[in-house]
C-alpha positions in Angstrom: 0.0 0.0 0.0 2.9 2.3 0.7 4.1 2.2 -2.9 0.6 2.9 -4.1 0.3 5.9 -1.7 3.7 7.1 -2.8 2.7 6.8 -6.5 -0.5 8.8 -5.8 1.3 11.5 -4.0 3.9 11.7 -6.9 1.0 12.0 -9.4 -0.6 14.8 -7.4 2.7 16.6 -7.1 3.3 16.2 -10.8 -0.1 17.6 -11.7 0.6 20.6 -9.5 3.9 21.2 -11.1 2.4 20.8 -14.6 -0.1 23.6 -13.7 2.7 25.7 -12.2 4.8 25.2 -15.3 1.9 26.3 -17.6 1.4 29.4 -15.4 5.1 30.3 -15.4 5.3 29.8 -19.2 2.4 32.1 -19.7 3.8 34.7 -17.3 7.1 34.6 -19.1 5.4 35.1 -22.4 3.1 37.9 -21.3 5.0 39.4 -18.4 1.6 39.5 -16.5 0.9 37.7 -13.3 -2.7 36.9 -14.3 -4.8 36.6 -17.4 -7.7 38.6 -15.9 -8.1 41.3 -13.2 -10.2 38.9 -11.1 -7.2 36.7 -10.6 -5.3 39.6 -8.8 -7.5 39.5 -5.7 -7.0 40.7 -3.0 -4.9 43.4 -4.7 -7.5 44.2 -7.3 -8.9 47.3 -5.6 -5.5 48.8 -5.3 -4.7 48.0 -9.0 -8.0 49.6 -10.1 -7.2 52.7 -8.1 -3.7 53.0 -9.6 -5.1 52.6 -13.1 -7.7 55.3 -12.6 -5.0 57.7 -11.2 -2.7 57.0 -14.1 -5.5 57.6 -16.6 -6.4 60.9 -14.8 -2.9 62.2 -15.0 -2.6 61.0 -18.6 -5.7 63.2 -19.4 -4.1 66.2 -17.7 -0.9 65.7 -19.5 -2.6 65.4 -22.9 -4.6 68.6 -22.3 -1.4 70.4 -21.2 0.4 69.2 -24.3 -2.3 70.6 -26.6 -2.1 73.9 -24.8 1.6 74.0 -25.1 1.4 73.4 -28.8 -1.1 76.2 -29.2 1.0 78.5 -27.1 4.1 77.8 -29.1 2.2 78.6 -32.3 0.9 81.8 -30.8 4.4 82.8 -29.7 5.6 82.6 -33.3 2.8 85.0 -34.3 3.6 87.4 -31.4 7.3 87.4 -32.4 6.4 88.4 -36.0 4.0 91.1 -34.8 6.7 92.5 -32.5 9.1 92.6 -35.5 6.5 94.5 -37.6 5.9 97.0 -34.9 9.6 97.6 -34.3 10.3 97.9 -38.0 7.7 100.6 -38.6 8.4 102.4 -35.3 12.2 102.5 -35.6 12.9 102.2 -39.3 10.0 103.7 -41.1 8.2 106.3 -39.0 11.5 107.4 -37.6 12.9 108.2 -41.0 10.0 110.2 -42.4 11.5 113.4 -43.8 9.4 116.3 -45.1 12.3 117.2 -47.3 11.8 113.9 -49.2 8.1 113.9 -50.0 8.5 111.2 -52.7 9.5 108.7 -50.0 6.0 108.9 -48.4 4.5 106.9 -51.2 6.6 103.8 -50.7 6.1 104.2 -46.9 2.3 104.0 -47.4 2.7 101.0 -49.7 4.8 99.2 -47.1 2.4 100.0 -44.4 -0.6 98.6 -46.4 1.3 95.4 -47.1 2.2 95.0 -43.4 -1.4 95.7 -42.4 -2.6 92.8 -44.5 0.1 90.6 -43.0 -1.0 91.5 -39.5 -4.6 90.5 -40.4 -3.4 87.1 -41.7 -1.2 86.6 -38.6 -4.2 87.2 -36.3 -6.0 84.5 -38.3 -3.3 81.9 -37.6 -4.8 78.5 -36.9 -3.4 75.5 -35.1 -4.9 72.0 -35.5 -7.8 73.7 -37.3 -8.6 76.2 -34.5 -8.1 80.0 -34.7 -5.7 81.1 -32.0 -6.8 84.7 -31.6 -10.6 84.2 -31.9 -11.5 83.4 -28.3 -13.9 80.4 -28.1 -15.0 81.0 -31.7 -12.5 78.4 -32.9 -14.1 77.9 -36.3 -14.3 81.5 -37.6 -11.5 83.9 -38.4 -11.1 86.8 -35.9 -10.2 89.1 -38.8 -12.8 88.3 -41.4 -11.2 90.2 -44.3 -7.4 90.6 -43.9 -6.9 91.7 -47.5 -9.5 94.4 -47.0 -8.0 96.0 -43.9 -6.4 98.9 -45.8 -9.8 99.9 -47.2 -12.0 98.9 -44.2 -14.0 101.1 -41.9 -11.2 101.8 -39.4 -8.7 102.6 -42.1 -11.2 104.8 -43.9 -11.8 106.9 -40.8 -8.1 107.2 -40.1 -7.3 108.1 -43.7 -10.0 110.8 -43.5 -8.4 112.3 -40.4 -4.9 112.1 -41.8 -6.0 113.8 -45.1 -6.7 117.0 -43.1 -3.2 117.1 -41.5 -1.8 120.6 -41.7 -2.1 124.1 -40.2 -0.9 123.1 -36.8 -3.5 120.4 -36.2 -1.2 117.3 -35.7 -2.5 116.7 -32.1 -6.1 116.8 -33.2 -5.5 114.4 -36.2 -3.7 112.0 -33.9 -6.6 112.2 -31.4 -9.0 111.4 -34.3 -7.0 108.4 -35.3 -6.9 107.1 -31.8 -10.7 107.5 -31.4 -11.2 105.6 -34.7 -9.0 102.8 -33.5 -10.8 102.7 -30.1 -14.3 102.6 -31.4 -14.3 101.0 -34.8 -14.7 97.2 -34.7 -14.8 96.6 -38.4 -11.5 94.7 -38.6 -12.7 92.1 -36.1 -15.3 89.4 -36.1 -18.8 90.0 -34.8 -18.2 87.4 -32.1 -15.1 89.1 -30.8 -16.8 92.5 -30.6 -20.1 91.3 -29.0 -20.3 88.0 -27.1 -16.5 87.5 -27.0 -15.9 90.7 -25.2 -17.2 89.2 -21.9 -15.6 85.8 -22.1 -12.5 84.8 -20.2 -9.3 83.6 -21.8 -9.1 80.0 -23.0 -7.8 77.9 -20.2 -6.4 74.4 -19.7 -7.2 72.1 -16.7 -3.7 71.5 -15.5 -4.6 69.6 -12.3 -7.5 69.2 -9.9 -9.1 72.6 -9.2 -6.6 74.5 -11.3 -7.3 76.2 -14.7 -4.4 77.9 -16.4 -5.4 80.7 -18.8 -3.4 80.9 -22.1 -5.8 82.1 -24.8 -5.3 85.3 -26.8 -7.7 87.7 -28.6 -7.3 89.6 -31.8 -9.1 92.7 -30.6 -8.0 93.1 -26.9 -5.1 92.3 -24.6 -5.1 89.1 -22.6 -2.3 89.6 -20.0 -0.6 92.8 -21.2 -1.4 96.3 -20.1 -1.1 98.9 -22.9 0.3 102.3 -21.8 1.4 105.6 -23.3 0.1 106.5 -26.8 -2.5 103.7 -27.0 -6.0 103.0 -28.2 -6.4 100.4 -25.5 -4.8 97.3 -26.9 -1.7 96.1 -28.9 -3.7 95.0 -31.9 -5.6 98.3 -32.3 -2.4 100.2 -31.7 -0.5 98.3 -34.3 -3.3 98.7 -36.9 -3.7 102.4 -36.1 0.0 103.0 -36.7 0.1 101.1 -40.0 -3.2 102.7 -41.2 -1.9 106.2 -40.3 1.3 105.6 -42.3 -0.7 104.1 -45.1 -2.7 107.3 -45.3 0.3 109.5 -45.9 0.9 111.1 -49.3 3.7 113.4 -50.7 1.3 116.3 -50.2 1.7 116.0 -46.4 5.3 117.2 -46.7 3.9 120.7 -47.4 3.3 120.9 -43.6 6.7 119.7 -42.3 6.1 120.5 -38.6 2.7 118.8 -38.6 4.1 115.8 -40.5 7.0 115.4 -38.0 4.8 115.8 -35.0 2.2 113.3 -36.3 5.0 110.8 -37.3 6.3 111.1 -33.7 2.8 110.2 -32.4 2.7 107.3 -34.8 6.1 106.1 -33.5 4.9 106.2 -29.9 1.7 104.3 -30.7 3.7 101.6 -32.5 6.1 101.4 -29.5 3.2 101.0 -27.2 2.0 98.1 -29.4 5.4 96.4 -29.3 5.8 96.9 -25.5 2.4 95.3 -24.9 3.1 92.5 -27.4 6.4 91.9 -25.5 4.5 91.7 -22.2 2.0 89.3 -23.8 4.7 87.1 -25.1 6.5 87.2 -21.7 3.3 86.3 -19.8 2.6 83.5 -22.2 6.2 82.3 -21.7 5.7 82.2 -17.9 2.5 80.2 -18.5 4.3 77.8 -20.7 6.9 77.3 -18.0 4.2 76.6 -15.4 2.5 74.1 -17.7 5.8 72.4 -18.4 6.6 72.0 -14.7 3.1 70.7 -14.0 3.3 68.2 -16.8 6.6 67.0 -15.5 5.1 66.5 -12.0 2.3 64.5 -13.6 4.9 62.3 -15.4 7.0 61.8 -12.3 4.0 60.7 -10.3 2.9 58.4 -13.1 6.3 56.8 -13.0 5.8 55.9 -9.4 2.2 54.8 -9.9 3.2 52.6 -12.9 5.9 51.0 -10.7 3.4 50.2 -8.0 1.0 48.8 -10.6 3.7 46.7 -12.2 4.4 45.2 -8.8 0.8 44.0 -8.7 0.2 43.0 -12.3 3.6 42.1 -13.7 6.2 39.5 -12.9 10.0 39.7 -12.6 11.1 38.0 -15.8 14.4 36.9 -14.5 12.9 35.4 -11.4 10.1 33.8 -13.4 12.6 32.2 -15.8 14.6 30.8 -12.9 11.4 29.4 -11.3 10.4 28.0 -14.7 13.7 26.1 -15.0 13.5 24.8 -11.5 9.9 23.6 -12.0 10.8 21.9 -15.3 13.7 20.1 -13.6 11.5 19.1 -10.7 8.8 17.9 -13.1 11.3 15.8 -15.1 12.5 14.3 -11.8 8.9 13.5 -10.8 8.2 11.9 -14.2 11.3 9.8 -13.8 10.3 8.7 -10.3 6.8 7.8 -11.4 8.4 5.8 -14.3 10.6 3.9 -11.9 7.8 3.2 -9.5 5.5 2.0 -12.3 8.1 -0.4 -13.5 8.5 -2.2 -10.1 7.1 -5.8 -9.9 5.4 -7.2 -6.7 8.3 -9.5 -6.2 10.9 -6.7 -6.5 8.8 -4.5 -4.3 8.6 -7.2 -1.5 12.3 -8.0 -1.6 
């Protein structure tokens, strides 16, 4: 009976080792401890919690990534707008000379071309969405960039500049400022109505924290315009370019007025570039905050994934070692069963 009992125990051990070998082989192939979550009990609740937290931080990271991409695209636009403002403040308006009236024609042409470029820059899109249109992502914030030189604001400014002379430079400048402040024709209906009251576009960076980064074509976001300003960098930039575009050689007949008006135009363009610089700087700080927040999410995710791996995944080196040991033990068990099965009653009783 002892031999029969021993054979039965060996058979049971062999069956257990076969099952263990199958499990270890599967784990080595997949790297996972179990085929289904239910097999992870009692650590299933912890695994579920870890997965949810990882997914939540993934969502925050993805949202921040999109905001960073949009901010980077907006920064390129701001850089070009700053360059235009500086070019016309320091190189064009600064060099207006009443003694060279024929140079005013090319100045006006350059200003008109730059004005159209400004309109197209404000219509920049990223991933199909307009960056300077507030929450109206699908429609251009400047409906007619090509028509800016002949639009309502430009027409009012040109009418004021046409009367320059006789000591009225200050009054003409005031009229151009009023036109830039009150005329909304360059901008979309949404921006000048509903969009005026809406906050900046923001990204949920973490629980309970929205980080604003959106920009508008018709008003400042983070910058404060000062000095010779119509209230915002876009209006100041357009006002300056429209004023230069309205100049003709005839204005050289009033040299003092032309020089005084040109000085006011320069100051308005400088106000625009200063505010644009502030806008770019504030956006840069926002980008740095978002980058730091995203890095924190990634660092926490690394820890969480390590904890989850400790629950769900196997150590491949350890599993391989156990697999080899189990295979050797199983082979030994088969050999023992074979030897026991080959014994005769006579040899067993000897």
